[in-house]
C-alpha angles and dihedrals in degrees: 000000000000091000091054093048089048091051091049089048093053092046092048094051090046090053091047092054096041097047092038089056091049092049092051097046098042117109122257092245093060098072092152092056092046092051094050092045091047091050092048091047090051091050090051091048095051093043091046093052093044093050093043090054091047090053092046093050093048095050097051110019094165091062093055094047096049113106118202122206115223116253113247119195 
């Protein structure tokens, strides 16, 4: 399962960078292309962040469950 999540993470980040580049370099007259590229880049960003956090939580679960009390002084 972790390998599949890692693969989705890599593909998501690749899509984010590729479609983000397309959205930034598209001409102003191509508003349809910019909108679609921007939506796909946002989907890649959110999916990439979600899968990265899922991988990080599964590799070190104690770190994510640890609650720190604020220092008062």
